[in-house]
N, C-alpha and C positions, 0 to 999 in steps of 0.2 A: 505491619501494625498501623492502624489509623487512629489518630487522636482527633476526636470531634470537639471543636471549641464552641463555647457559648456565643450567641449572636452578638453580644456586646463586648467580647473579649478585646482587651486593649493590646495595642501593638507591642508595648513593653513586656506584657505577659508572654506574648508569642516569642519574643526575643529570648526571654529567660528559659522557656521550654526548649527552644532550639539550641541555645548555648549548652544546656545540660546534656542534650542528646549528641551534640557534636563532640563533646568530651569523651563519649563512648564510641567514637569513630563511626557514627551513624549519619546517613545522609537524610536530609529533610526536603520534602516536596510539598509546597503549599498549593492548595486547590480550593477555590471558593465556589460553593454551591449556591442554590437559590436562597436558602435560609441560614446557612452557616459556613464557616471555613473549616477545612480539615487539614491536618498535617500528616502526610504519608511518611512513615519511617522506614528507611531502607537499610538493610544490613543485618548483622547478627544481633537479634533482640534478646538473646538469652540472658544478657547481663543487665537488662532494663528492670528496674524496680517499679513495677506497675503501680503499687500503692503510692510511691513517691510522685509519679507522674500525675496521678489522680489528685494529689494534694496541691498542685499548682493552680493558681487563680486562672479562671477562664477555661478550664478543662471540663467538658460536659460528660464525655464518655470515651472509652477506649475499645476499639474493635480489632480483633486479630484477623488477618487475611488468610484464609485457608488455601487460596489458589497459589500455585507455584509461580504463575506469571503475574507477580504482584503489581509491578508498575504498569502493566498493560491492562489490568483488570478495571472494571467500572467501579468497583468498591474504592479503589485507590484514587480514581479520577472520575467523579460522577458525570461531569459534562462531556459532550462529544469533543474530540480533538479535531481541529481543522489544520490539515497539512498542505502547505503551498508548494507546488512544483512550478518554479518560476513565479508567474503572477496568477497561476490557476489554483484555486482552493479545492481541496477534496475533503468532504466531511461536513460541509455546510448544508444549507437548504437546497441549493441548486446542484444539478448533476453534471459532471464533466466527462468528456469522451476523449480517449487516447486512440489514435488510429495510425496505421502505416504498414509497410510490408514486413514480412517475417525477417528478411535480410535486406540490407542495403547492398544492391547488386552493382550499381555504378552511380556516378555523380549525376548524370542527366536524368536517370530514372527517379531518384529520390527527390530531386528538385521539382520535377514535373508533377509527381504524385503529391508532394506536400502542398503545392498550390491548389490542386483539385480538392484535397481533403479539407483545407481551411476554408475554401469557398463554400463547402457543404456544411461547415460549422464545427469541424474538429478543433478541440482546445489544446491538444498536445500531439506531438509526432513521435511514433515509435519506429525502431528499426534495429535489427541485429547486426553487430559488427564482429563479435566473437561468438561463433555458433556452437553450442553443445549438441553434436549430432550423434545419433545412435551408431552410424557407420563411419569409420575413419576415412572412407572414400567419398563421402558426401561433402557438399560445399561447406567450408568451415568459416566463411565470412572474410571480409576485406580488412578486418582488424583495425589498426589505427586509421587507415585511409577511410574505412567505413564510418568511424566516429567523426572524422573531419567532414565528410560529405553530409552526414546527418546534421551536424551542428550548423553548417552553412545553409542547408535547406530550411531548417527550423528558424534560423535567424531571418532569412529572406521572407519566410511566411509569417513571421511575427508571433510564433508560438514556441513554448519550451519543448525539449526533446528528452526521450527516455531510451535507454539501452541496457542490455543484460551483461553483467560482469561475471567472469568465471574464476578469476584468480586474484589472490591478495595483491600480487605484484602489479596488477593492472588498475588498482583503485585510483591512484594518483592521476593516471591517464584519463580515466572516466570523469574524475572531478574537473578536469580541464575542459572536457568537451560536452558533457551532458548536464541537464538540469535535475534529473533523478536517475538513480541507479536501480536497476531491476535485479533481484535475486531469483533465478529460475527454480522450478520445482525440484530439479535434480540437486540443487544446492541448499534447499531449505534447511537441512540439518548439517550443513558444512559449518560447524561451530567456529572454527578458526576464521573463516571468511566473515561470519556474522559478527564476531568480536572485533575484527578489524574495521568493519563498516560502522560499528558503534563509536569509533573515534572520528568518523567523518561527520560533517555538518550537512551533507547532501541528503535529500529525502530518499528513502529506500522503499521500493515496491517489492514486497515479499510475497512470492507466489506459494500457494499451498503445495506440499509434496504429494505425489500421486497416491501414496499409501498413508498419509498423515491424518491423524485425528485433529479435531479443532483444538484440543488442548495442546497437542504437540506443536501445532502451528503457532499458537499464542506463546508457547515457551520459546520457540525460535525467535519470535519478535522480541521477547524479553531479553535475549542476548544482546540485541542491537540497542534497545532502550537502556539497559543496564550499563552498557559501555559508554553512555553519554549522549546518544543520538535519539531524541524522542520522535523524530520525523519518519514514522513508519506508516505505510499504507498497505493493507492486506489485499491480496488478490486471489480470489477463488477461480481455479482453472480446471476443475474436474479431478476426480479420483478414480483409481482403478477398481473395478468391480467385476463380477462375472458376466455382465452385459457387454456384448460385442457389436451391437448395432450402431454405436457411436465410438469415437476414438477413446473417450473416457466418459464417466458419468458425472454430469454437472450437478454438483450438490448445492442447489440454491437454498436449501434449508440452512446452510451455513451463514447466510446473510442475516436473518433475524437472530440466529444463535449468537453470532459475533456481536451484533448490536446489543444483545442482552448482557453478554459477558465482558465486553471490552469497550473502551472509548475510542479506539482506533478506527479510522475510516476503512471501508471495504469496497473494493471494486470487483467486477466480474469479467473474466476473459472467456467468452463463449466459443471463440475460434478454436483454441487448443482442445477444449472439451469435446466439441462436436466432430471436428475433423472434416466436415462437409459443409460447403458454403450455403447450401439450400436449407440447412438447419440453424445456421448462426443467427439470422435475424430474429427468428421466433424466440430463441433463448436470450438474446439481448433484450428483447421486449420484456420477457419474464423477469430478468434480473432487475430491471428498473422497477417493475411492479412489486418485486420482493423487498425493495428498499435499499438497493445498492447505491453507493455514493458516486458511482461512475462505471463505465465499461471500457474495456480495451479490446479492439477488434483489428484483425489483419485485413489489409486492403492492398490490392495489386492491380496495376493497369493491364497486365497480361498474365493472369494467374496460370494459364495452361503451360506457359513457358517459364514460370517462376523457378528459381534455383532452390527454393525450399518452401514447403507448406503451401503449394499452389492450390490443392483441392479445397482447403478451408478458407482461402482468401476471397473476400468480396470484390466484385468489380466496383469502381468508383460510383457508377450509377446506382448500384444496390446500396452503397453506403449513404448516398444522398437520400434515398428513400427511407433507410433506417433512421436517420436523424429526424426526419419528419414524424415518423411513427413514435419514437421514444419521447419526442417533445409533447405529443398528445398524452401519452401515458403518464409522463412525469407531472403534467398539470392536473390530471385526474387525482393523483395521490397528494396533491398540494405542494409540489416541489417546482419542477420546471428545469429546463436546460440552462446551464450557465450562459449568460449573455457575453458575447465577445466584445 
């Protein structure tokens, strides 16, 4: 439920309304729009006397939120949220880029690559340490050592870092080493994990599940936000369809749809969607043109011998060219790349 206040509503009136709702065990979220302030009411509103609320001074109207993802909805929070990963904002006017290898393979490799990526303009470093692989015989990641190498490389390069968590028991470890925690597509509806991440203050990058609708994706984000962590960045990475010419089908229509339905920032990962490096740059450009707040791409200095996802990883030279191209596209749509 949303309580729309009059433009001249006094703070003392807001306090009275809030106090009344708190007594009903409801949470209140204040949000100021261009012309007025709204109070988002969270919890079981069945006990709320709507007529009594309307009788408070300063109440202009009351709107019931029909969406199940209430706190993530634009109705609840009309203005765009800007989520910071370290010192890098996602959701503002400028576009940010996360880049790095699928897996942190060794200390030397990640440090060398991080220097190359930041010289080309990358704003954050990604790298897998705990790898969810389809085969139990595939490279599973360096685990804690991988997180350690990633943190050291990002610190040396002067950018924040991102890595994917798989288990609740590892959350504290991730909070120690990374600036943002990624939830992979396989775990988008791991509700126990999402609830646990809701108690963290770290930004969460929530990837869309391979068979998830936009509504299911937003409801997954709601678990995190409802747990007390509003710092969620959505990441479109392709969904499974009947088409097999690419690894997945990159649903770029989700970008404007999310912008309409939610205030959360959205980025796009074309690497996992396409599965082939020669297609990644085209879809990264398209993602920026569609209005994404950022992109996440995989880059490796020797992708032919990469321990995971080599075929979809760009060479550093290709990444450098990509940054030049999306800079041009971002300026055409009135945005621009984030300045380092």
